[in-house]
DSSP file (Angstrom, degrees, kcal/mol; ACC not computed):
  #  RESIDUE AA STRUCTURE BP1 BP2  ACC     N-H-->O    O-->H-N    N-H-->O    O-->H-N    TCO  KAPPA ALPHA  PHI   PSI    X-CA   Y-CA   Z-CA
    1    1 A M              0   0    0      0, 0.0     2,-0.3     0, 0.0     0, 0.0   0.000 360.0 360.0 360.0 136.2    3.8   -9.0  -28.6
    2    2 A T        -     0   0    0      1,-0.0     2,-0.6     0, 0.0     0, 0.0  -0.649 360.0-128.6 -92.7 148.4    1.5  -10.3  -25.9
    3    3 A Q        -     0   0    0     -2,-0.3     2,-0.2     1,-0.0    -1,-0.0  -0.840  19.0-135.2-102.3 130.0    1.8   -9.1  -22.4
    4    4 A R        -     0   0    0     -2,-0.6     2,-0.4     1,-0.0    -1,-0.0  -0.498  12.8-131.3 -77.7 146.0    2.0  -11.7  -19.6
    5    5 A R        -     0   0    0     -2,-0.2    -1,-0.0     2,-0.0     3,-0.0  -0.812  17.7-124.1 -95.3 136.9    0.1  -11.3  -16.5
    6    6 A N    >   -     0   0    0     -2,-0.4     3,-1.0     1,-0.1    -1,-0.0  -0.665  15.1-146.3 -73.8 124.5    1.8  -11.8  -13.1
    7    7 A P  T 3  S+     0   0    0      0, 0.0    -1,-0.1     0, 0.0    -2,-0.0   0.783  96.5  60.1 -64.5 -25.1   -0.1  -14.5  -11.3
    8    8 A E  T 3  S+     0   0    0      2,-0.1     2,-0.4    -3,-0.0    -2,-0.0   0.722  88.0  86.2 -75.7 -21.8    0.6  -12.8   -8.0
    9    9 A V    <   -     0   0    0     -3,-1.0     2,-0.3    34,-0.0    -4,-0.0  -0.661  62.9-170.1 -86.3 133.0   -1.1   -9.6   -9.0
   10   10 A H        -     0   0    0     -2,-0.4     3,-0.1     1,-0.0    -2,-0.1  -0.852  27.4-100.9-122.2 157.8   -4.9   -9.5   -8.4
   11   11 A A        -     0   0    0     -2,-0.3    34,-0.0     1,-0.1    -1,-0.0  -0.482  50.1 -96.5 -72.7 143.9   -7.7   -7.3   -9.3
   12   12 A P        +     0   0    0      0, 0.0    -1,-0.1     0, 0.0     4,-0.1  -0.344  40.8 176.5 -64.4 141.0   -8.8   -4.9   -6.6
   13   13 A T        +     0   0    0      2,-0.1     2,-0.1    -3,-0.1     3,-0.1   0.575  57.4  45.4-117.2 -16.4  -11.8   -6.1   -4.7
   14   14 A G  S    S-     0   0    0      1,-0.2     2,-0.4     0, 0.0    41,-0.0  -0.190 103.3 -40.5-114.3-157.9  -12.3   -3.5   -2.1
   15   15 A Q        -     0   0    0     -2,-0.1    41,-3.1     1,-0.0     2,-0.3  -0.587  53.6-146.7 -76.9 126.2  -12.4    0.3   -1.8
   16   16 A L  E     -A   55   0A   0     -2,-0.4     2,-0.3    39,-0.2    39,-0.2  -0.706  18.5-174.2 -92.5 140.3   -9.8    2.1   -3.9
   17   17 A M  E     -A   54   0A   0     37,-2.8    37,-2.5    -2,-0.3     0, 0.0  -0.961  27.0-102.4-135.4 155.0   -8.4    5.4   -2.6
   18   18 A S  E  >  -A   53   0A   0     -2,-0.3     4,-2.1    35,-0.2    35,-0.2  -0.211  34.5-114.1 -64.7 162.9   -6.0    8.1   -3.8
   19   19 A L  H  > S+     0   0    0     33,-0.5     4,-2.5     2,-0.2     5,-0.2   0.863 119.2  55.3 -66.5 -37.3   -2.4    8.1   -2.6
   20   20 A R  H  > S+     0   0    0      2,-0.2     4,-1.9     1,-0.2    -1,-0.2   0.913 109.5  45.0 -59.5 -44.4   -3.2   11.4   -0.9
   21   21 A D  H  > S+     0   0    0      2,-0.2     4,-2.6     1,-0.2    -2,-0.2   0.889 112.6  52.0 -67.6 -39.4   -6.1    9.9    1.0
   22   22 A A  H  X S+     0   0    0     -4,-2.1     4,-2.6     2,-0.2    -2,-0.2   0.901 108.6  50.4 -62.1 -43.7   -4.0    6.8    1.8
   23   23 A A  H  X>S+     0   0    0     -4,-2.5     5,-2.4     1,-0.2     4,-0.7   0.893 111.1  48.4 -65.8 -38.8   -1.2    9.0    3.2
   24   24 A A  H  <5S+     0   0    0     -4,-1.9     3,-0.4     3,-0.2    -2,-0.2   0.906 112.3  48.5 -68.3 -41.4   -3.7   10.9    5.4
   25   25 A L  H  <5S+     0   0    0     -4,-2.6    -2,-0.2     1,-0.2    -1,-0.2   0.926 116.9  42.0 -64.0 -41.6   -5.3    7.7    6.7
   26   26 A A  H  <5S-     0   0    0     -4,-2.6    -1,-0.2    -5,-0.2    -2,-0.2   0.534 108.2-127.9 -83.0  -5.5   -1.8    6.2    7.5
   27   27 A Q  T  <5S+     0   0    0     -4,-0.7     2,-0.3    -3,-0.4    -3,-0.2   0.924  70.7 114.7  59.5  45.8   -0.7    9.6    8.9
   28   28 A V  S   <S-     0   0    0     -5,-2.4    -1,-0.2    -6,-0.1     2,-0.1  -0.861  74.2 -85.8-135.2 172.2    2.4    9.5    6.7
   29   29 A D    >>  -     0   0    0     -2,-0.3     4,-1.2     1,-0.1     3,-1.1  -0.457  36.3-117.3 -76.2 151.1    3.7   11.6    3.8
   30   30 A I  H 3> S+     0   0    0      1,-0.3     4,-2.4     2,-0.2     5,-0.2   0.841 116.3  63.3 -58.5 -33.9    2.5   10.8    0.2
   31   31 A K  H 3> S+     0   0    0      1,-0.2     4,-2.2     2,-0.2    -1,-0.3   0.834  98.2  55.0 -61.2 -31.2    6.2   10.0   -0.5
   32   32 A T  H <> S+     0   0    0     -3,-1.1     4,-2.4     2,-0.2    -1,-0.2   0.900 105.6  50.6 -66.0 -43.1    6.1    7.3    2.0
   33   33 A I  H  X S+     0   0    0     -4,-1.2     4,-2.4     1,-0.2    -2,-0.2   0.927 110.1  51.0 -62.8 -43.0    3.1    5.6    0.3
   34   34 A R  H  X S+     0   0    0     -4,-2.4     4,-2.7     1,-0.2    -2,-0.2   0.907 109.8  50.2 -60.8 -40.2    5.0    5.8   -3.0
   35   35 A R  H  X S+     0   0    0     -4,-2.2     4,-2.7     2,-0.2     6,-0.2   0.925 108.3  51.7 -59.4 -46.0    8.0    4.2   -1.3
   36   36 A W  H  <>S+     0   0    0     -4,-2.4     5,-2.5     1,-0.2     6,-1.0   0.913 111.7  48.0 -57.9 -44.8    5.9    1.4    0.0
   37   37 A I  H ><5S+     0   0    0     -4,-2.4     3,-1.1     4,-0.2    -2,-0.2   0.932 112.2  48.0 -58.2 -50.0    4.5    0.9   -3.5
   38   38 A D  H 3<5S+     0   0    0     -4,-2.7    -2,-0.2     1,-0.2    -1,-0.2   0.837 113.1  48.1 -64.2 -33.0    8.0    0.9   -5.0
   39   39 A R  T 3<5S-     0   0    0     -4,-2.7    -1,-0.2    -5,-0.2    -2,-0.2   0.467 116.6-112.5 -89.6   1.7    9.4   -1.6   -2.4
   40   40 A G  T < 5S+     0   0    0     -3,-1.1    -3,-0.2    -4,-0.4     3,-0.1   0.616  84.8 118.6  82.3  14.2    6.4   -3.9   -2.9
   41   41 A H  S   <S+     0   0    0     -5,-2.5     2,-0.4    -6,-0.2    -4,-0.2   0.692  80.8  30.9 -80.1 -20.3    4.9   -3.4    0.6
   42   42 A L  S    S-     0   0    0     -6,-1.0     2,-0.3    -9,-0.1    -2,-0.3  -0.992  79.6-132.4-143.8 126.6    1.7   -2.0   -0.9
   43   43 A A        -     0   0    0     -2,-0.4    12,-0.6    -3,-0.1     2,-0.4  -0.594  22.1-162.3 -83.8 141.2    0.0   -2.8   -4.2
   44   44 A A  E     -B   54   0A   0     -2,-0.3     2,-0.5    10,-0.1    10,-0.2  -0.913   7.5-145.7-121.5 151.9   -1.1    0.0   -6.5
   45   45 A Y  E     -B   53   0A   0      8,-3.1     8,-1.8    -2,-0.4     2,-0.4  -0.968  12.9-135.9-120.0 124.5   -3.5    0.0   -9.3
   46   46 A R  E     -B   52   0A   0     -2,-0.5     6,-0.2     6,-0.2     5,-0.0  -0.669  19.5-179.3 -83.7 129.7   -3.2    2.2  -12.4
   47   47 A M        -     0   0    0      4,-3.0     5,-0.1    -2,-0.4    -1,-0.1   0.231  69.8 -19.8-110.8   8.4   -6.5    3.8  -13.4
   48   48 A G  S    S-     0   0    0      3,-0.6    -1,-0.1     1,-0.0     0, 0.0  -0.951 100.1 -52.6 173.0-166.9   -5.1    5.7  -16.4
   49   49 A P  S    S+     0   0    0      0, 0.0    -3,-0.0     0, 0.0     3,-0.0   0.770 133.4   5.4 -65.3 -21.9   -1.7    6.8  -17.7
   50   50 A R  S    S+     0   0    0      2,-0.0     2,-0.3    -3,-0.0     0, 0.0   0.601 101.4 102.8-129.7 -26.3   -0.8    8.6  -14.5
   51   51 A L        -     0   0    0     -5,-0.0    -4,-3.0   -33,-0.0    -3,-0.6  -0.498  45.2-172.6 -79.3 125.3   -3.5    7.9  -11.8
   52   52 A L  E     - B   0  46A   0     -2,-0.3   -33,-0.5    -6,-0.2     2,-0.3  -0.905   2.3-174.4-115.0 145.2   -2.7    5.4   -9.1
   53   53 A R  E     -AB  18  45A   0     -8,-1.8    -8,-3.1    -2,-0.4     2,-0.4  -0.931   8.6-153.2-130.4 155.7   -5.1    4.0   -6.5
   54   54 A V  E     -AB  17  44A   0    -37,-2.5   -37,-2.8    -2,-0.3     2,-0.4  -0.947  25.8-109.5-126.8 151.2   -4.4    1.7   -3.4
   55   55 A E  E  >  -A   16   0A   0    -12,-0.6     4,-1.9    -2,-0.4     3,-0.3  -0.674  18.6-140.2 -80.8 127.8   -6.9   -0.6   -1.8
   56   56 A R  H  > S+     0   0    0    -41,-3.1     4,-2.7    -2,-0.4     3,-0.2   0.909 101.6  52.5 -52.3 -47.7   -7.9    0.5    1.7
   57   57 A S  H  > S+     0   0    0    -42,-0.3     4,-1.8     1,-0.2    -1,-0.2   0.843 108.7  50.3 -60.6 -37.0   -7.8   -3.0    3.1
   58   58 A E  H  > S+     0   0    0     -3,-0.3     4,-1.5     2,-0.2    -1,-0.2   0.854 109.6  51.3 -70.7 -34.0   -4.3   -3.6    1.8
   59   59 A L  H  X S+     0   0    0     -4,-1.9     4,-1.0    -3,-0.2     3,-0.3   0.941 111.7  47.2 -63.6 -50.6   -3.2   -0.3    3.4
   60   60 A M  H  < S+     0   0    0     -4,-2.7     3,-0.2     1,-0.2    -2,-0.2   0.834 110.0  52.8 -64.6 -30.1   -4.7   -1.3    6.7
   61   61 A A  H  < S+     0   0    0     -4,-1.8    -1,-0.2     1,-0.2    -2,-0.2   0.847 103.3  57.8 -70.3 -31.4   -3.1   -4.7    6.5
   62   62 A A  H  < S+     0   0    0     -4,-1.5     2,-1.6    -3,-0.3    -1,-0.2   0.751  91.2  77.1 -66.1 -26.2    0.3   -3.0    6.0
   63   63 A A     <  +     0   0    0     -4,-1.0    -1,-0.2    -3,-0.2    -4,-0.0  -0.609  68.9 169.7 -90.5  82.1   -0.2   -1.2    9.3
   64   64 A K        -     0   0    0     -2,-1.6     2,-0.1     1,-0.1    -3,-0.1  -0.681  38.6-106.9 -94.4 146.6    0.7   -4.1   11.6
   65   65 A P        -     0   0    0      0, 0.0    -1,-0.1     0, 0.0    -2,-0.0  -0.387  31.6-130.1 -68.6 144.3    1.2   -3.6   15.3
   66   66 A V        -     0   0    0     -2,-0.1     2,-0.0     2,-0.0     0, 0.0  -0.841  22.4-118.2 -99.0 127.5    4.8   -3.8   16.4
   67   67 A P        -     0   0    0      0, 0.0    -1,-0.0     0, 0.0     3,-0.0  -0.372  14.8-135.3 -65.6 148.9    5.5   -6.1   19.4
   68   68 A A  S    S+     0   0    0      1,-0.2     2,-1.0     5,-0.1     5,-0.1   0.197  76.2 104.1 -90.4  14.4    6.9   -4.4   22.4
   69   69 A N        +     0   0    0      6,-0.1    -1,-0.2     3,-0.1     6,-0.1  -0.370  51.9 112.5 -98.2  57.0    9.6   -7.0   23.2
   70   70 A F  S >  S-     0   0    0     -2,-1.0     3,-2.8     4,-0.2    -2,-0.0  -0.865  82.6 -73.0-121.1 159.0   12.6   -5.0   21.8
   71   71 A P  T 3  S+     0   0    0      0, 0.0     3,-0.1     0, 0.0    -2,-0.0  -0.278 122.4  11.6 -55.5 125.8   15.5   -3.6   23.8
   72   72 A G  T 3  S+     0   0    0      1,-0.3     2,-0.1    -4,-0.0     3,-0.1   0.414 105.8 117.7  87.6  -2.4   14.4   -0.6   25.8
   73   73 A G  S <  S-     0   0    0     -3,-2.8    -1,-0.3     1,-0.2     2,-0.1  -0.354  76.4 -78.2 -91.6 174.5   10.6   -1.3   25.0
   74   74 A A              0   0    0      1,-0.1    -4,-0.2    -2,-0.1    -1,-0.2  -0.435 360.0 360.0 -70.6 147.1    7.9   -2.1   27.5
   75   75 A A              0   0    0     -2,-0.1    -1,-0.1    -6,-0.1    -6,-0.1   0.453 360.0 360.0 -86.8 360.0    7.9   -5.7   28.8
């Protein structure tokens, strides 16, 4: 049986980092990084049977500024 490639998935082009390093950079728990991967907010790359890496540029792109025009926020 041949395995089909997902056309939306691309090969990593930038700096890959461990989930632990990604969590430290984003100042979140490693479980949060895993949730982002599970929900499709962040792409992960398998480097072996258990080892996952994320691309630094994708992590930084996921950290988008939130506009302050919400109820109770600054105007």
